[in-house]
N, C-alpha and C positions, 0 to 999 in steps of 0.2 A: 790329498787332504780335502779338496773341494768335492770329490766324489763321495767321500765319507759323509760330509755335511749334507750333500744333496740326498743321499740315501736315508739319512736320519730324518730329514725333513719330510720325505715321502712316507716313511714309516709312521711318523707322528700323525700326518694327515690321514692316513688309512685307519689308524687306531681311533682317531677323533671321529671319523665318519661312522665307524662301526659302533662306537659308544653312543652317538646321536641316534642311530637307528634303534638301538636297544632302549634308549630313554623314551623314544616316541611310542614303542610297543607297550611299555609298562606304564604309560601315563594314566593317572587316575581319571575315572569318569567325573564329569562335573557334578558336584554335590547339588547345585541348584538347577532347577528346570529339567531335571532328569526323571524319568519314569522308573521308580525303584520297586521292583516286583519282590514280594516277600517269598523267601525260599526256605526259611527255617524260623521256628518260633519256640523259644525256651528249650532249645536242643532237639526239637522234633521237626523233621522235614515237612514242608507244605507241598502237597500235590495239587497242581492245577487241574481242574476238570475242563475238558474241551468246551462244553456247553455253558460254563460258568465264567463270570468275570474274575480276573485275578485280584488278589489282595495286593494293594500297592499304595505308594504315597509319592507325592511330588512336593519338594520344598521350593516354594516360590521365593525368589530373591526380593522382589518388590514387597514391601510391608511385612517381611518375615512371616509369611503365612505358609501353612502346610495344608494339603488337601489330598484326598484319596478315597479308596474303597476298602472297607474292612471285612468284607465277606458277605454281608447282607445290606449294609447301609453305607452311604457316602458320609465322609467326615471332613471337618475342617477345623482349623485352630491356628494358634500362633506358635512360633518357636523362637528361642533365644540362643544365639551362637556366640560363644566367648572364646578367648584364646585357650590354647592347649586342648583343642578338640572338645571343649565343653559344649553340650547341647541339651536343652530342655524344652519340653512342650507344655503349653498351657492353653487355657480357654478353649478346650476341645469340646466340640459338639458334633452330633451326628443326626441323621434322619432316624426315625423310629419305626421302620417297617418291620412287620412280623414275617419271619422267614421259616420255611420248613427245614432248611439245611442246618447244619451244626452251628449253633450260636455260640458255643463254648470258645471256638477259635477267634471269633470276632471280639468277644469280651476280653479274652486273654491278650489279643493284639492291642486293643485300646488301653488296657492296663499297662502294657509294656511301654507304650508311648508316654504315659504319665510317670513311669519309674525311671526312664532314661535320664542319665546325667552326662553322657559323653558318647562319642562315636569314633569309629575307626574306618577309614576309607583306603582301600588298596585295589588298584586296577578297576575292575567292574563290580567289586563287592563293597557293600556298606554294612557295617555292624553297629547296632545300637547296644550300649553298654551301661551298666550301673556299677559304680564303685570298683571299677577295674577288675570285675569278675568275668565269668564266662558270658559271651554275648547273649543278650535277651532275644535279639532278632537279627536275622541276616537277610540282606536284599541283594538282588542282582539287577544291574541297570539293563533296561530293555532298549537296545540300540535301534535307531531308525533304519529301515531297509532302503 
C-alpha cells in the first residue's frame, strides 16, 4: 500500500513539473514596455525593409502613454485600458515629416489605433480589435537578445 501511495505521489509531481514547463513556455509577453512590431494591417502582411525602421508601438505603463513609429513619423498619445481586454487610444499626435515611401500604410495604421476598442494577447502576438471582428492589426513582440 505504501509503495502505491509513493508511486502516485511521484507521478503527480512529475505531471506538475511538466505542466509548469508548458505554462512558462506559453506565457504571454508583457503588454506594457514591450516593443510591438506591426506584422499585419487590415488583413495584409507588413513587410519590413532592411534599410527602413519598423512600424511599432510601445505601451508605457507610466501615465498610460503610447509611443512608436508609424512608417514615416513618430507618434505618441494616450491609451485607456479597462476590464475584459477593452483598450482605446486617444489624444494621438505625430510628427509631420514628408516621406517618399508609401504614406497609405501610415495613415491606415494611425486610423486603426483610433478605431481600436479591445485587444487580444496570446504568447508573443498582440491583436488590436474593433467590435469583436477580425483583427485590425497584428503585432509580434520583439524580444531582447
